[in-house]
C-alpha positions in Angstrom: 64.6 -130.9 163.7 66.6 -128.3 161.7 70.3 -128.8 161.2 72.5 -125.9 162.9 74.5 -123.6 159.9 78.2 -124.6 160.1 80.2 -121.9 160.7 83.3 -121.6 158.8 84.4 -122.9 155.1 85.5 -126.5 156.4 82.0 -127.4 158.3 80.8 -125.7 155.3 82.0 -126.6 151.9 79.4 -124.7 150.7 81.1 -121.7 151.5 85.0 -122.7 150.0 86.0 -121.5 146.3 86.3 -123.5 143.5 86.8 -123.4 140.1 83.3 -123.6 139.2 82.9 -120.2 141.1 84.8 -118.8 137.3 82.4 -121.5 135.5 85.0 -124.2 135.5 84.4 -127.8 136.0 87.4 -130.5 136.4 87.4 -133.9 136.8 88.8 -133.7 140.7 85.8 -131.6 142.0 83.6 -134.8 141.8 86.4 -137.1 143.3 85.3 -135.7 146.6 83.8 -132.6 146.7 80.5 -132.7 144.0 78.3 -134.8 142.8 76.2 -134.3 139.9 73.2 -135.4 138.4 71.6 -134.9 135.0 68.1 -132.7 134.8 67.4 -132.2 131.5 68.7 -131.0 128.0 67.2 -127.1 128.2 65.6 -126.3 124.9 66.0 -122.6 124.8 69.6 -123.0 125.0 70.3 -126.9 124.0 72.7 -126.7 127.0 72.6 -129.7 129.7 71.9 -128.7 132.8 72.8 -130.6 135.9 72.0 -130.3 139.9 75.2 -129.8 141.4 75.3 -131.2 145.4 77.8 -131.9 148.4 77.6 -135.8 149.4 75.8 -136.4 152.1 78.7 -137.0 154.5 79.8 -132.9 154.1 76.4 -132.3 155.4 75.9 -129.0 153.1 72.8 -129.0 151.5 73.8 -125.9 149.6 74.0 -126.7 146.0 74.1 -125.8 141.9 72.0 -126.3 139.1 74.3 -125.3 135.9 74.1 -124.8 132.2 76.6 -126.7 130.3 77.3 -126.2 126.3 77.7 -129.7 125.4 79.8 -128.5 122.5 82.2 -126.5 124.0 82.0 -128.5 127.3 81.7 -125.1 129.7 79.7 -123.6 131.9 77.3 -121.2 130.9 74.9 -120.8 133.7 75.2 -121.4 137.5 72.0 -120.9 139.7 73.4 -121.2 143.3 71.1 -122.5 145.8 72.0 -121.7 150.0 71.7 -124.5 152.4 67.8 -122.9 153.1 67.4 -123.7 149.5 66.5 -120.2 148.8 68.0 -118.6 145.4 71.0 -116.6 146.4 72.2 -115.5 142.9 72.7 -116.2 139.3 75.9 -116.3 137.5 76.4 -116.0 133.8 79.4 -117.1 132.0 79.9 -115.2 128.6 82.4 -114.8 125.7 84.3 -117.8 126.2 88.0 -118.5 125.1 89.2 -121.9 123.6 92.7 -121.9 125.6 95.0 -124.6 125.3 92.2 -126.7 123.9 90.1 -125.9 127.2 86.6 -123.2 126.4 87.0 -121.0 129.3 84.3 -118.0 130.5 86.1 -114.5 129.8 83.0 -112.9 131.2 81.3 -113.7 134.4 78.0 -111.7 135.5 76.6 -111.7 139.2 73.0 -111.1 139.3 70.6 -111.6 142.2 67.6 -113.4 142.8 65.4 -110.2 141.4 67.6 -109.9 138.2 70.0 -106.9 139.4 73.5 -106.9 138.4 75.5 -107.4 141.3 79.1 -107.8 139.8 81.0 -108.6 136.3 84.5 -109.7 136.2 86.5 -109.9 132.8 89.3 -112.2 132.1 92.1 -111.6 129.7 95.2 -113.0 128.5 94.5 -116.3 130.2 96.5 -119.6 129.9 96.4 -123.0 130.8 99.0 -125.3 132.1 101.6 -123.1 131.2 104.2 -125.1 133.1 105.1 -122.7 136.3 108.7 -123.5 137.9 108.3 -125.3 141.2 110.8 -122.1 142.5 107.7 -120.1 142.5 105.8 -122.1 145.4 108.9 -122.5 147.9 108.3 -121.1 151.4 111.9 -121.2 152.7 
Protein backbone atom coordinates (compact mmCIF):
# COMPACT_ATOMS: atom_id res chain seq x y z
CA UNK A 1 0.00 0.00 0.00
CA UNK A 2 1.50 3.41 -0.93
CA UNK A 3 2.23 5.83 1.86
CA UNK A 4 0.43 9.15 1.91
CA UNK A 5 2.48 12.22 1.09
CA UNK A 6 3.16 14.46 4.10
CA UNK A 7 1.70 17.93 3.70
CA UNK A 8 4.16 20.13 5.56
CA UNK A 9 7.79 20.34 6.63
CA UNK A 10 7.08 19.05 10.13
CA UNK A 11 5.69 15.86 8.62
CA UNK A 12 8.17 15.82 5.73
CA UNK A 13 11.76 16.58 6.73
CA UNK A 14 12.76 16.42 3.05
CA UNK A 15 10.99 19.75 2.58
CA UNK A 16 13.02 21.51 5.26
CA UNK A 17 15.86 23.76 4.27
CA UNK A 18 19.18 22.79 5.83
CA UNK A 19 22.83 23.73 5.38
CA UNK A 20 22.99 20.93 2.80
CA UNK A 21 21.04 23.23 0.46
CA UNK A 22 24.07 25.54 0.57
CA UNK A 23 26.53 22.68 0.04
CA UNK A 24 27.54 22.46 3.70
CA UNK A 25 27.38 19.31 5.83
CA UNK A 26 27.89 19.53 9.58
CA UNK A 27 28.05 16.77 12.22
CA UNK A 28 24.84 18.08 13.82
CA UNK A 29 22.86 17.19 10.67
CA UNK A 30 23.74 13.54 11.29
CA UNK A 31 22.83 13.50 14.98
CA UNK A 32 19.10 13.19 14.28
CA UNK A 33 18.14 14.29 10.74
CA UNK A 34 20.31 12.43 8.23
CA UNK A 35 22.00 9.08 7.80
CA UNK A 36 24.85 8.61 5.32
CA UNK A 37 26.08 5.54 3.49
CA UNK A 38 29.28 5.44 1.47
CA UNK A 39 28.60 4.45 -2.16
CA UNK A 40 31.95 4.66 -3.98
CA UNK A 41 34.91 6.80 -4.96
CA UNK A 42 34.06 8.57 -8.20
CA UNK A 43 36.72 7.72 -10.78
CA UNK A 44 36.14 10.86 -12.84
CA UNK A 45 36.51 13.36 -9.98
CA UNK A 46 38.20 11.43 -7.16
CA UNK A 47 35.35 12.52 -4.91
CA UNK A 48 33.71 10.31 -2.30
CA UNK A 49 30.04 9.60 -3.10
CA UNK A 50 27.47 9.10 -0.34
CA UNK A 51 23.72 8.52 -0.18
CA UNK A 52 22.07 10.69 2.45
CA UNK A 53 18.69 9.52 3.68
CA UNK A 54 16.32 10.13 6.57
CA UNK A 55 15.97 7.65 9.45
CA UNK A 56 12.95 5.34 9.08
CA UNK A 57 11.29 6.98 12.12
CA UNK A 58 10.92 10.20 10.09
CA UNK A 59 8.89 8.41 7.38
CA UNK A 60 10.47 10.36 4.50
CA UNK A 61 11.87 8.43 1.53
CA UNK A 62 13.41 11.40 -0.27
CA UNK A 63 17.20 11.19 -0.50
CA UNK A 64 20.32 12.91 -1.71
CA UNK A 65 23.41 11.56 -3.43
CA UNK A 66 26.38 13.80 -2.67
CA UNK A 67 29.92 14.06 -4.00
CA UNK A 68 32.48 15.27 -1.46
CA UNK A 69 35.99 16.50 -2.20
CA UNK A 70 38.14 14.40 0.16
CA UNK A 71 40.91 17.02 0.46
CA UNK A 72 38.74 20.10 1.05
CA UNK A 73 35.95 18.13 2.73
CA UNK A 74 33.25 20.07 0.92
CA UNK A 75 30.26 19.05 -1.18
CA UNK A 76 30.83 19.49 -4.92
CA UNK A 77 27.61 17.99 -6.31
CA UNK A 78 24.24 16.79 -5.03
CA UNK A 79 21.45 14.89 -6.75
CA UNK A 80 18.05 15.27 -5.08
CA UNK A 81 15.50 12.46 -5.32
CA UNK A 82 11.89 13.01 -4.22
CA UNK A 83 9.58 10.73 -2.23
CA UNK A 84 8.68 8.81 -5.40
CA UNK A 85 12.36 7.99 -6.03
CA UNK A 86 12.44 10.21 -9.13
CA UNK A 87 15.37 12.58 -9.51
CA UNK A 88 14.21 16.17 -9.06
CA UNK A 89 17.36 18.27 -9.61
CA UNK A 90 21.14 18.36 -9.52
CA UNK A 91 23.04 20.97 -7.52
CA UNK A 92 26.63 21.94 -8.37
CA UNK A 93 28.71 23.57 -5.63
CA UNK A 94 31.66 25.38 -7.21
CA UNK A 95 34.46 27.83 -6.54
CA UNK A 96 35.08 26.85 -2.90
CA UNK A 97 36.91 29.30 -0.65
CA UNK A 98 38.65 28.57 2.62
CA UNK A 99 36.86 30.69 5.21
CA UNK A 100 38.12 30.34 8.76
CA UNK A 101 39.52 26.88 8.02
CA UNK A 102 36.32 25.64 6.37
CA UNK A 103 35.91 25.17 2.61
CA UNK A 104 32.63 26.72 1.47
CA UNK A 105 31.28 26.84 -2.10
CA UNK A 106 30.77 30.39 -3.36
CA UNK A 107 28.73 29.45 -6.44
CA UNK A 108 25.73 27.12 -6.49
CA UNK A 109 24.01 26.06 -9.70
CA UNK A 110 20.74 24.12 -9.81
CA UNK A 111 19.82 22.18 -12.94
CA UNK A 112 16.65 20.25 -13.69
CA UNK A 113 16.76 16.60 -14.74
CA UNK A 114 17.17 17.67 -18.37
CA UNK A 115 20.35 19.58 -17.45
CA UNK A 116 18.75 22.99 -17.96
CA UNK A 117 19.99 25.68 -15.58
CA UNK A 118 17.18 26.56 -13.15
CA UNK A 119 19.10 29.01 -10.98
CA UNK A 120 22.43 30.24 -9.66
CA UNK A 121 23.51 31.74 -6.38
CA UNK A 122 26.82 33.46 -5.64
CA UNK A 123 28.18 34.08 -2.14
CA UNK A 124 30.80 36.66 -1.18
CA UNK A 125 32.16 38.05 2.06
CA UNK A 126 31.44 34.83 3.92
CA UNK A 127 32.37 34.58 7.60
CA UNK A 128 32.53 31.50 9.82
CA UNK A 129 32.18 31.58 13.62
CA UNK A 130 32.40 35.36 13.65
CA UNK A 131 31.02 35.71 17.18
CA UNK A 132 27.59 37.31 16.78
CA UNK A 133 26.32 39.33 19.69
CA UNK A 134 23.55 37.68 21.74
CA UNK A 135 21.59 40.98 21.49
CA UNK A 136 20.92 40.24 17.82
CA UNK A 137 18.65 37.42 18.96
CA UNK A 138 16.61 39.32 21.56
CA UNK A 139 12.88 39.29 20.91
CA UNK A 140 11.81 41.88 23.51
